[in-house]
C-alpha positions as CSV (number, residue, x, y, z in Angstrom):
1,M,12.5,9.3,-5.6
2,N,12.1,5.6,-5.0
3,Q,9.0,3.8,-6.1
4,H,7.3,0.7,-4.6
5,T,4.3,-1.2,-5.1
6,L,2.3,-2.6,-2.3
7,Y,-0.6,-5.1,-2.6
8,I,-3.2,-4.7,0.2
9,E,-6.1,-7.1,1.2
10,M,-8.9,-5.6,3.3
11,N,-12.3,-5.8,4.3
12,P,-14.6,-4.0,1.7
13,T,-15.8,-1.1,4.1
14,P,-16.7,2.2,2.7
15,E,-14.2,4.1,4.6
16,V,-11.1,1.7,4.2
17,L,-9.8,3.3,1.1
18,E,-9.9,6.8,2.6
19,R,-7.9,5.4,5.5
20,V,-5.4,3.9,3.3
21,L,-4.9,7.1,1.2
22,R,-4.7,9.1,4.5
23,V,-2.1,7.2,6.0
24,T,0.0,7.2,2.8
25,R,-0.4,10.9,2.9
26,H,0.7,11.3,6.4
27,R,3.6,9.2,5.9
28,G,5.0,11.5,3.2
29,F,4.4,9.1,0.2
30,N,2.8,10.1,-3.2
31,V,0.5,7.9,-5.1
32,C,1.9,7.3,-8.6
33,H,-0.7,4.4,-9.6
34,M,-3.5,2.5,-7.9
35,H,-5.7,-0.2,-9.0
36,M,-8.6,-1.6,-6.8
37,S,-10.9,-4.4,-7.0
38,S,-13.8,-5.7,-4.6
39,M,-15.5,-9.0,-4.4
40,D,-17.9,-10.0,-1.7
41,R,-15.9,-10.0,1.4
42,K,-12.5,-8.9,0.3
43,A,-11.2,-5.9,-1.3
44,N,-7.8,-5.7,-3.1
45,I,-5.7,-2.5,-4.1
46,A,-2.4,-2.5,-5.7
47,V,-0.8,0.9,-5.3
48,T,2.5,2.3,-6.4
49,V,3.9,5.0,-4.0
50,A,7.0,7.2,-4.4
51,S,9.0,8.8,-1.5
52,E,12.5,9.4,-0.3
53,R,11.3,7.8,3.0
54,P,11.8,4.2,4.0
55,I,8.7,2.1,2.7
56,E,8.7,0.2,6.1
57,H,7.4,3.6,7.6
58,L,4.2,3.0,5.6
59,T,3.9,-0.7,5.5
60,K,4.1,-1.0,9.4
61,Q,1.2,1.9,9.7
62,L,-1.0,0.2,7.0
63,D,-0.8,-3.3,8.7
64,K,-2.2,-1.6,11.8
65,L,-5.3,-0.3,10.3
66,Y,-8.4,-2.1,11.3
67,D,-9.9,-3.2,7.9
68,V,-6.5,-4.3,6.4
69,Q,-6.0,-7.8,6.6
70,Q,-2.4,-7.9,4.7
71,C,-0.1,-5.4,3.2
72,R,2.9,-6.9,1.3
73,L,5.6,-5.1,-0.6
74,E,6.4,-6.3,-4.0
75,V,10.2,-6.9,-4.3
76,S,11.1,-6.3,-8.1
77,A,13.8,-8.5,-9.9
78,A,15.8,-5.4,-10.7
79,R,16.1,-4.6,-7.0
80,I,17.1,-8.3,-6.2
81,A,19.8,-8.2,-8.9
82,N,21.3,-4.7,-7.6
83,G,21.5,-6.2,-4.1
């Protein structure tokens, strides 16, 4: 399984975490690790997911969520070196 780390900036609404996790599950990804922090007007999640599916299937859907401001994929140095 391929693992990817996503960094998601979003509005700190009560239901936004549930939406992110539901989309993740519906797209066929397993959550391996997650860290969330919340401030006044912004919440951040760093989530590591695993799946054989292309990560773009998940990132495109997360970007479409109403309360998500930005979803970016971390590209590791090992992936860059391997080409």
